[in-house]
C-alpha positions in Angstrom: 92.2 -26.6 -155.1 90.2 -29.9 -155.0 88.2 -31.0 -158.0 85.4 -33.6 -158.2 84.4 -34.4 -161.8 81.2 -36.3 -162.6 81.3 -38.6 -159.6 78.4 -41.0 -159.1 77.6 -43.3 -156.2 74.6 -45.5 -155.3 73.8 -47.6 -152.2 71.2 -50.4 -152.6 69.6 -48.9 -155.6 69.5 -45.4 -154.1 71.5 -42.8 -156.0 73.6 -40.7 -153.6 75.6 -38.8 -156.1 74.6 -38.3 -159.8 77.4 -37.0 -161.9 78.3 -34.6 -159.2 81.0 -32.0 -160.1 82.4 -29.5 -157.6 85.5 -27.4 -157.2 86.7 -26.6 -153.7 88.7 -23.4 -153.9 91.7 -22.6 -151.7 91.2 -20.6 -148.5 87.3 -20.8 -148.6 85.2 -21.5 -145.5 82.4 -23.7 -146.9 79.2 -24.8 -145.1 78.0 -28.0 -146.6 74.2 -28.1 -146.0 71.2 -30.3 -147.0 68.6 -32.5 -145.4 69.6 -35.6 -143.4 70.4 -38.4 -145.8 71.5 -36.1 -148.7 75.0 -37.5 -148.5 77.0 -34.8 -146.7 79.0 -37.2 -144.6 79.4 -39.6 -147.5 80.9 -36.8 -149.6 83.5 -36.0 -146.8 84.4 -39.7 -146.8 84.8 -39.7 -150.6 87.2 -36.7 -150.3 89.3 -38.6 -147.7 89.3 -41.8 -149.8 87.4 -43.8 -147.1 84.4 -44.2 -149.5 84.9 -45.4 -153.1 82.9 -44.0 -155.9 81.2 -45.9 -158.8 82.5 -43.5 -161.5 84.1 -40.1 -161.9 87.4 -38.6 -160.8 88.8 -36.7 -157.8 91.9 -34.5 -157.9 93.3 -33.2 -154.5 95.9 -31.1 -156.1 98.5 -32.1 -153.5 96.4 -30.7 -150.6 96.7 -32.4 -147.2 93.3 -33.2 -145.6 92.2 -33.5 -142.0 88.9 -35.1 -141.2 86.9 -34.9 -138.0 84.2 -37.6 -137.8 81.0 -37.4 -135.9 81.9 -40.6 -134.0 84.9 -40.9 -131.7 88.1 -41.9 -133.3 90.5 -44.6 -131.9 93.1 -43.2 -129.5 95.5 -44.5 -126.9 93.3 -43.9 -123.8 96.2 -44.5 -121.5 97.9 -41.3 -122.7 97.2 -38.0 -121.0 95.1 -35.4 -122.8 98.2 -33.2 -123.6 100.2 -36.3 -124.8 97.4 -37.2 -127.2 97.1 -33.6 -128.5 100.9 -33.5 -129.0 100.8 -36.5 -131.4 99.7 -33.8 -133.9 103.4 -32.9 -133.9 104.8 -36.4 -134.7 106.6 -35.0 -137.7 108.3 -32.5 -135.3 109.5 -35.3 -133.1 110.9 -37.1 -136.1 112.7 -33.8 -137.1 114.1 -33.3 -133.6 115.4 -36.9 -133.5 117.0 -36.4 -136.9 118.6 -33.2 -135.6 120.2 -35.1 -132.7 121.5 -37.7 -135.1 123.1 -35.1 -137.4 124.7 -33.3 -134.4 126.1 -36.5 -133.1 127.6 -37.3 -136.5 129.1 -33.9 -136.8 130.7 -34.3 -133.4 132.4 -37.5 -134.7 133.7 -35.8 -137.8 137.2 -34.6 -137.3 137.8 -33.3 -140.8 135.6 -30.3 -141.5 136.7 -30.0 -145.1 135.1 -33.2 -146.5 132.0 -33.5 -148.7 130.4 -35.6 -146.0 130.7 -32.8 -143.4 129.3 -30.3 -145.9 126.3 -32.6 -146.6 125.6 -33.0 -142.9 125.6 -29.2 -142.5 123.3 -28.9 -145.4 121.0 -31.6 -143.9 121.0 -29.8 -140.5 120.1 -26.6 -142.2 117.1 -28.3 -143.9 116.0 -29.8 -140.5 116.2 -26.4 -138.8 114.2 -24.8 -141.6 111.5 -27.5 -141.2 111.4 -27.1 -137.4 111.1 -23.3 -137.8 108.3 -23.7 -140.2 106.5 -26.0 -137.8 107.1 -23.5 -134.9 108.3 -26.5 -132.9 109.4 -24.6 -129.8 105.8 -23.5 -129.2 104.2 -26.9 -129.7 103.2 -27.5 -126.1 102.0 -24.0 -125.3 99.9 -24.1 -128.5 98.5 -27.5 -127.6 97.6 -26.2 -124.1 96.0 -23.1 -125.6 93.8 -25.1 -128.0 92.8 -27.6 -125.4 91.8 -24.9 -122.9 89.9 -23.1 -125.6 87.9 -26.3 -126.1 87.0 -26.3 -122.4 89.7 -28.3 -120.6 91.0 -26.9 -117.3 94.7 -26.8 -116.8 94.6 -29.6 -114.2 92.8 -31.8 -116.7 95.6 -31.9 -119.2 97.7 -34.5 -117.4 94.8 -36.8 -116.8 94.6 -40.0 -118.9 92.0 -40.1 -121.7 90.4 -43.1 -120.1 89.0 -40.9 -117.3 87.0 -38.8 -119.8 83.6 -39.4 -121.6 83.3 -39.9 -125.3 82.3 -36.2 -125.8 85.5 -35.0 -124.1 87.6 -37.4 -126.1 86.1 -35.9 -129.3 87.4 -32.5 -128.1 90.9 -34.0 -127.9 90.5 -35.4 -131.4 89.4 -31.9 -132.6 92.3 -30.2 -130.8 94.8 -32.7 -132.4 93.3 -32.0 -135.9 93.5 -28.2 -135.4 97.1 -28.5 -134.3 98.0 -30.6 -137.3 96.8 -27.7 -139.4 96.2 -29.5 -142.7 95.6 -27.6 -146.0 91.9 -28.6 -145.9 89.8 -29.2 -142.7 86.8 -31.5 -143.2 84.6 -31.0 -140.1 81.5 -33.2 -139.6 79.3 -31.6 -136.8 82.3 -30.3 -134.8 80.0 -28.5 -132.3 78.0 -31.6 -131.2 80.0 -32.2 -128.0 80.9 -28.6 -127.2 79.4 -26.0 -124.9 78.5 -22.5 -125.9 81.9 -21.0 -124.7 83.9 -23.7 -126.6 81.8 -23.1 -129.8 82.5 -19.4 -129.6 86.2 -20.1 -129.2 86.2 -22.6 -132.1 84.4 -20.1 -134.3 87.1 -17.4 -133.7 89.9 -20.0 -134.2 88.4 -21.2 -137.5 87.9 -17.6 -138.8 91.6 -17.1 -138.5 92.6 -20.5 -139.9 95.0 -20.4 -142.8 93.5 -23.0 -145.1 90.3 -24.3 -146.5 87.4 -25.4 -144.3 84.4 -27.6 -145.3 82.0 -27.9 -142.4 78.8 -29.8 -141.9 76.8 -28.4 -139.0 73.2 -27.9 -137.8 74.4 -24.8 -135.8 72.9 -21.7 -137.6 75.2 -19.3 -135.7 78.3 -21.2 -136.9 77.0 -21.3 -140.5 76.2 -17.6 -140.5 79.2 -16.2 -138.7 82.0 -18.5 -140.0 81.3 -19.6 -143.6 81.9 -17.5 -146.7 80.3 -20.0 -149.2 77.3 -22.3 -148.7 77.2 -25.6 -150.7 73.8 -27.2 -150.9 73.5 -31.0 -151.4 70.3 -31.9 -153.1 69.3 -34.4 -155.8 72.7 -36.0 -155.9 74.5 -32.8 -156.8 76.1 -29.7 -155.2 75.0 -26.1 -155.8 77.1 -23.3 -154.4 75.9 -19.9 -153.0 78.5 -17.1 -152.5 77.5 -16.2 -148.9 76.6 -17.5 -145.4 73.6 -19.6 -144.5 71.2 -16.7 -144.2 72.3 -15.4 -147.6 71.8 -19.0 -149.0 68.2 -19.2 -147.6 67.3 -15.9 -149.3 68.9 -16.8 -152.6 67.5 -20.3 -152.6 63.9 -19.0 -152.4 64.6 -16.8 -155.4 66.3 -19.6 -157.3 63.5 -22.1 -156.5 61.0 -19.6 -157.9 63.0 -19.2 -161.1 63.4 -23.0 -161.4 59.7 -23.6 -160.7 58.6 -21.0 -163.3 60.9 -22.5 -165.9 59.6 -26.0 -165.1 56.0 -24.9 -165.3 56.6 -23.1 -168.6 58.3 -26.1 -170.1 55.5 -28.4 -168.9 53.0 -26.2 -170.7 55.1 -26.3 -173.9 55.4 -30.1 -173.7 51.6 -30.4 -173.1 50.8 -28.1 -176.1 53.2 -30.1 -178.4 51.7 -33.4 -177.2 48.1 -32.1 -177.9 49.2 -30.9 -181.4 50.7 -34.3 -182.1 47.7 -36.2 -180.8 45.3 -33.9 -182.7 47.0 -33.9 -186.1 48.8 -37.3 -186.1 46.4 -38.7 -188.8 46.3 -35.7 -191.1 48.6 -36.0 -194.1 48.7 -32.2 -194.5 50.2 -31.8 -191.0 52.6 -34.7 -191.2 55.8 -32.6 -191.5 54.7 -30.3 -188.6 53.8 -33.3 -186.4 57.2 -35.0 -187.2 59.0 -31.7 -186.4 57.3 -31.5 -182.9 58.0 -35.2 -182.2 61.7 -34.7 -182.9 61.8 -31.5 -180.8 60.3 -33.4 -177.8 62.8 -36.2 -178.2 65.7 -33.7 -178.2 64.3 -31.6 -175.4 66.4 -31.6 -172.2 63.6 -31.9 -169.6 64.0 -29.8 -166.5 63.6 -31.7 -163.1 60.8 -30.6 -160.9 62.3 -28.4 -158.1 62.4 -30.0 -154.7 59.9 -28.8 -152.1 61.4 -27.0 -149.1 59.1 -28.9 -146.8 57.6 -25.7 -145.5 54.3 -27.5 -144.8 55.9 -29.6 -142.0 54.8 -28.3 -138.7 53.3 -29.3 -135.3 51.8 -27.7 -132.2 52.1 -28.7 -128.6 48.9 -29.8 -126.9 47.3 -26.7 -125.3 48.7 -26.5 -121.7 46.4 -26.0 -118.7 47.0 -23.0 -116.5 49.3 -23.5 -113.6 50.0 -21.5 -110.4 52.1 -18.4 -110.9 55.1 -20.0 -109.1 55.7 -23.1 -111.1 58.8 -24.5 -109.3 60.9 -22.7 -106.7 64.2 -23.7 -105.1 65.5 -22.5 -101.8 69.3 -21.9 -101.3 70.7 -25.2 -102.6 73.9 -27.3 -102.9 74.8 -30.4 -104.8 77.8 -32.6 -104.4 78.6 -35.8 -106.3 80.9 -38.5 -104.8 83.8 -39.7 -106.9 86.9 -41.8 -106.6 89.0 -38.7 -106.5 86.9 -37.0 -103.8 83.6 -35.1 -103.8 82.7 -33.0 -106.8 80.9 -29.8 -105.8 78.5 -28.7 -108.5 76.4 -26.1 -106.6 77.6 -24.4 -103.4 74.9 -22.5 -101.4 73.4 -21.3 -104.7 70.9 -18.4 -104.5 67.2 -19.3 -104.5 65.5 -19.6 -107.9 61.9 -19.3 -109.1 60.4 -20.5 -112.3 57.3 -18.4 -112.9 54.4 -19.2 -115.2 55.2 -18.3 -118.8 59.0 -18.2 -118.3 61.0 -19.3 -121.4 64.3 -20.1 -119.8 67.7 -21.0 -121.5 70.0 -22.9 -119.2 73.6 -22.2 -120.4 77.2 -22.7 -119.1 80.3 -24.7 -119.9 80.2 -28.5 -119.9 80.3 -29.8 -116.4 79.1 -26.6 -114.8 75.8 -28.2 -113.8 73.2 -27.4 -116.5 71.8 -30.9 -116.7 72.0 -31.3 -113.0 69.9 -28.1 -112.5 67.4 -29.4 -115.1 67.0 -32.6 -113.2 66.7 -30.7 -109.9 63.9 -28.6 -111.4 62.2 -31.7 -112.7 62.4 -33.5 -109.3 64.6 -36.4 -110.5 67.9 -35.3 -108.8 68.4 -35.3 -105.0 70.1 -32.2 -103.6 70.6 -30.2 -100.4 67.8 -27.7 -100.3 64.0 -27.4 -100.7 62.0 -27.7 -104.0 58.4 -26.5 -104.1 56.1 -27.2 -107.0 53.1 -24.9 -107.6 49.5 -26.0 -107.9 48.3 -27.7 -111.1 51.9 -27.9 -112.5 52.3 -30.8 -115.0 56.0 -31.5 -115.9 57.4 -33.3 -119.0 61.1 -33.9 -119.0 63.3 -34.8 -122.0 66.9 -35.8 -121.6 69.3 -37.9 -123.7 68.7 -41.0 -121.5 64.9 -40.7 -122.0 65.5 -42.8 -125.2 66.5 -45.7 -122.9 62.9 -45.9 -121.5 61.4 -46.7 -124.9 59.9 -50.2 -125.3 62.1 -51.9 -128.0 59.0 -54.0 -129.1 57.0 -50.9 -130.0 57.1 -49.3 -133.5 57.8 -45.6 -133.7 54.1 -44.9 -134.3 53.1 -47.0 -131.3 55.6 -45.4 -128.9 54.4 -41.9 -129.8 50.7 -42.9 -129.8 51.0 -44.1 -126.2 52.0 -40.7 -125.0 49.6 -38.7 -127.2 46.1 -37.6 -126.1 43.6 -36.8 -128.7 45.9 -36.5 -131.8 44.8 -38.4 -134.9 47.2 -40.7 -136.7 47.6 -38.0 -139.4 48.6 -35.5 -136.8 51.1 -37.9 -135.2 52.5 -38.6 -138.7 53.0 -34.9 -139.2 54.8 -34.6 -135.9 57.0 -37.6 -136.7 57.7 -36.1 -140.1 59.0 -33.0 -138.4 61.5 -35.2 -136.6 62.6 -36.9 -139.8 60.4 -40.1 -139.8 58.4 -40.2 -143.0 56.3 -42.7 -144.9 56.8 -46.3 -143.8 59.6 -45.3 -141.4 57.0 -44.8 -138.7 56.4 -48.5 -138.6 60.0 -49.4 -137.8 60.4 -51.1 -134.4 62.4 -49.2 -131.8 64.9 -52.0 -131.5 66.4 -51.5 -135.0 66.9 -47.7 -134.6 70.2 -46.0 -134.1 70.9 -44.0 -130.9 70.1 -40.7 -132.6 66.8 -42.0 -134.1 65.7 -43.3 -130.7 66.5 -39.9 -129.2 64.2 -38.2 -131.8 61.4 -40.7 -131.0 61.8 -39.9 -127.3 61.7 -36.2 -128.1 58.5 -36.6 -130.2 56.9 -38.7 -127.4 57.7 -36.0 -124.8 56.3 -33.2 -126.9 53.0 -34.8 -127.8 52.2 -35.5 -124.1 50.2 -32.6 -122.5 52.2 -30.5 -120.0 52.4 -26.9 -118.8 56.1 -27.1 -117.8 58.6 -28.6 -120.3 62.2 -29.3 -119.3 64.3 -30.1 -122.4 67.9 -31.2 -122.2 69.7 -30.8 -125.6 66.6 -31.4 -127.7 68.3 -30.3 -131.0 71.2 -32.8 -130.8 70.0 -35.2 -133.4 67.9 -32.8 -135.6 68.8 -31.2 -138.9 68.3 -27.5 -139.4 64.9 -27.8 -140.9 63.6 -29.9 -138.0 65.1 -27.4 -135.5 63.2 -24.6 -137.3 60.0 -26.6 -136.9 60.7 -27.0 -133.2 61.5 -23.3 -132.8 58.1 -22.4 -134.4 56.3 -24.8 -132.1 58.1 -23.5 -129.0 57.4 -19.9 -129.9 53.7 -20.7 -130.1 53.7 -22.7 -126.9 51.8 -20.7 -124.1 53.2 -22.8 -121.2 56.5 -22.6 -119.3 59.8 -24.2 -120.3 63.5 -24.5 -119.4 65.8 -25.7 -122.1 69.5 -26.8 -122.1 71.1 -26.3 -125.5 74.4 -25.3 -127.1 72.6 -24.1 -130.2 72.8 -20.3 -129.9 70.3 -19.6 -132.8 67.8 -22.0 -131.2 68.1 -20.3 -127.8 68.0 -16.8 -129.3 64.7 -17.7 -131.0 62.9 -19.3 -128.1 64.2 -18.0 -124.7 63.2 -14.8 -123.0 65.3 -15.4 -119.9 68.9 -16.8 -119.5 70.2 -18.7 -116.5 74.0 -18.9 -116.6 75.3 -21.8 -114.5 78.9 -21.1 -113.3 81.1 -21.2 -110.2 78.7 -23.2 -108.1 75.7 -20.8 -108.7 73.2 -19.5 -111.2 73.1 -16.0 -112.6 69.7 -14.9 -114.0 69.6 -12.5 -116.9 66.2 -11.3 -118.2 66.1 -11.0 -122.0 67.1 -13.0 -125.1 70.3 -14.9 -125.6 71.7 -12.1 -127.8 70.9 -9.5 -125.1 72.6 -11.7 -122.5 75.7 -12.0 -124.7 75.8 -8.3 -125.3 75.6 -7.7 -121.5 78.4 -10.2 -120.8 80.7 -8.8 -123.5 80.3 -5.3 -122.2 81.1 -6.5 -118.7 84.2 -8.4 -119.9 85.3 -5.4 -122.0 84.9 -3.0 -119.1 86.7 -5.4 -116.8 89.6 -5.7 -119.3 89.7 -1.9 -119.7 89.7 -1.3 -115.9 92.6 -3.8 -115.6 94.5 -2.0 -118.3 94.0 1.4 -116.7 94.9 0.1 -113.2 98.3 -1.0 -114.5 101.1 1.4 -113.4 102.5 3.5 -116.3 105.8 1.6 -116.3 104.0 -1.7 -116.6 102.0 -0.3 -119.5 105.1 0.8 -121.2 106.7 -2.6 -120.7 103.6 -4.2 -122.0 103.8 -2.1 -125.1 107.4 -3.1 -125.6 106.5 -6.8 -125.1 103.6 -6.6 -127.6 106.0 -5.4 -130.3 108.0 -8.7 -129.9 105.0 -11.0 -129.3 103.8 -13.4 -132.0 100.5 -12.2 -133.6 97.5 -14.4 -134.2 97.2 -15.3 -137.9 95.2 -12.7 -139.9 91.5 -13.4 -140.4 90.6 -14.4 -144.0 87.3 -12.6 -143.4 89.1 -9.3 -143.2 89.7 -9.2 -147.0 86.0 -9.7 -147.6 84.9 -6.8 -145.4 81.9 -5.2 -147.2 82.2 -1.6 -148.3 80.1 1.2 -147.0 76.3 0.7 -147.3 74.1 3.2 -149.2 72.2 3.9 -146.0 75.4 4.8 -144.1 76.6 7.1 -146.9 73.2 8.7 -147.1 73.2 9.3 -143.3 76.4 11.4 -143.5 75.6 13.1 -146.9 73.4 15.7 -145.1 76.2 16.9 -142.7 78.3 20.0 -143.5 81.9 19.5 -144.5 83.4 20.9 -141.3 81.5 18.5 -139.1 82.2 15.6 -141.5 86.0 16.3 -141.2 85.7 16.4 -137.4 83.8 13.2 -137.3 86.3 11.6 -139.7 89.2 12.6 -137.5 87.4 11.4 -134.4 86.7 8.1 -136.0 90.4 7.7 -137.0 91.4 8.4 -133.4 88.9 5.8 -132.1 90.3 3.3 -134.6 93.9 3.9 -133.4 92.8 3.5 -129.8 90.8 0.3 -130.6 93.8 -1.1 -132.6 96.0 -0.5 -129.6 93.6 -2.3 -127.3 93.4 -5.1 -129.9 97.2 -5.4 -130.0 97.4 -5.5 -126.2 94.9 -8.3 -126.1 96.7 -10.2 -128.9 99.9 -10.0 -126.9 98.1 -11.4 -123.8 96.4 -14.1 -125.8 99.8 -15.2 -127.2 101.2 -15.6 -123.7 100.8 -19.3 -122.6 100.7 -18.3 -118.9 97.3 -16.6 -119.4 95.7 -20.0 -119.9 96.6 -21.1 -116.4 93.6 -19.0 -115.2 90.6 -20.2 -117.1 88.2 -17.4 -116.1 90.8 -14.7 -117.0 91.6 -16.4 -120.4 87.8 -16.5 -121.2 87.5 -12.8 -120.2 90.4 -11.9 -122.4 89.1 -13.9 -125.3 85.6 -12.2 -124.9 87.2 -8.8 -124.7 89.2 -9.5 -127.9 86.0 -10.5 -129.7 84.3 -7.3 -128.6 87.2 -5.0 -129.8 87.2 -6.8 -133.1 83.5 -6.2 -133.6 84.0 -2.5 -132.5 86.8 -2.2 -135.1 84.7 -3.6 -137.8 82.0 -1.1 -137.1 84.5 1.8 -136.9 86.1 0.9 -140.2 82.7 0.7 -141.8 81.9 4.2 -140.4 85.3 5.5 -141.6 84.8 4.2 -145.1 81.4 5.8 -145.3 82.7 9.1 -144.1 85.7 8.9 -146.5 83.4 8.2 -149.5 81.2 11.2 -148.7 84.3 13.5 -148.2 85.8 12.1 -151.4 82.6 12.9 -153.4 82.7 16.5 -152.1 86.3 17.0 -153.4 85.4 16.0 -157.0 
């Protein structure tokens, strides 16, 4: 358990923490939330000791901490990916070296009755216990498993770090941290450099993590599906909510209403007391009452005015003109990039594609699959083998991370956006910039003094104020906070034009897209529907594929697999399991109208379904614990997806079983 007591910190006259007290309990998964600049990253640095505090105290209670920063950490870039990940087990290497030393000394001892010989045996026993606790013999398979879960292919593991971009190096840093398995994980935007598949893997891994997690993230899916406690940073303090991000949003509204009512009532009382004092100050007969109210006001602990949630921040895209029905079409196409190690084939005779007027397209796929390449091909900025046709009256605006490099460093933020705007007033532009975290006099800062993230937000604002009927946006949410993402979601939902968006933010995609294009294996698969519908469709496919493989296995092989699963190491249990909610009133009411005979039959059938699902889960766990699985990336992804599906199925079955059990139990009373 970690305790922060009355800590305060100020930078340049700005109070970051004001007598902040917070207890981080063991085995909690905590989402640390709050607007940009609230001090979330600073608080993580305070916990690690990287940032001193002005006053207060911090007690770590003997916990080991591991911290993932937003920026890349220093690493030996000449090492291979797997070598860098294995540095997480440096203590294991030291133990193995000590084991060799002791064994060598034991060999030199000729008298096995001495105290020295006994001490060496005792030391060797201690070393063996430590190696067993660290699970040393599985270090390399575990490292490979984690790296592949984070998106590395088997052939990438021996490549030197120097051949990878900063984003891929961040994945190695994350893998190293996960393998070290400290008591407390401090994660600052861990999903920033991950694709959707890697984020889903990380989510499942962290759910099963045996320890405490404090995570800062703008990914709503992660905050909803992973965290069990939400800690809001506001006004220099931390306020905890006992639930995920959606629970926090609901509770915060109710809490803000209570705070606002209390504040308004207190202000009325203060105003009445002040009027009384002012009115009767000169009357001798009221002197005692006046003095009583003066003292009461002096002693009164004044409530702070509740912070606004910023709900008024919003913007709309310029109204798009009507384009032809076919906005952009691609014939069968291919794309190859030259490299020092030979040509890299991104698309290979990919099927023709058509973007139709009004389409809201999500471009998804693992990093390196070709999402950004496809976005550039659609936008006409990437040469390729094939034909691209643009419909009549189509006006394209394209945002990518490099768009920030085209800004004039001499412009102010306001000037840069005004140049692209048509017809918007300064007030409207200020509102748009406010949605992207530039408020007050910030809008007059020159571009040249901005950070990379700030420039990216300016470039995004500039793209969105310019009139267009086809928007192509490559990772538009990367440098936004949750509130700004919500503003962008609302604007895109109201936009009547066409767009294609690349993003790893699943909540964002689910809210804005009505069609999903999955880029994989040199082609593009088109799925009509929302991201959630796409995900359901893929999970069913994967689960059916896994079930077909299981049934196709000969009976002897199935029996051998059952024997193997008994001996196979199991993944760690999920902390979330102990917090499984009980049966809901609605579910209980649904079964209450059934007769007892049918209830018992359904109860038995549900138990049988649970046993069958548990068996499938055990088989999948056995496969997931087999290092050879990860040599086939697509098979490992299918197995992981099937495992996620069966866990969800089990959760639903257990909920159903509990509801039925409660109804049957009530009938016996």
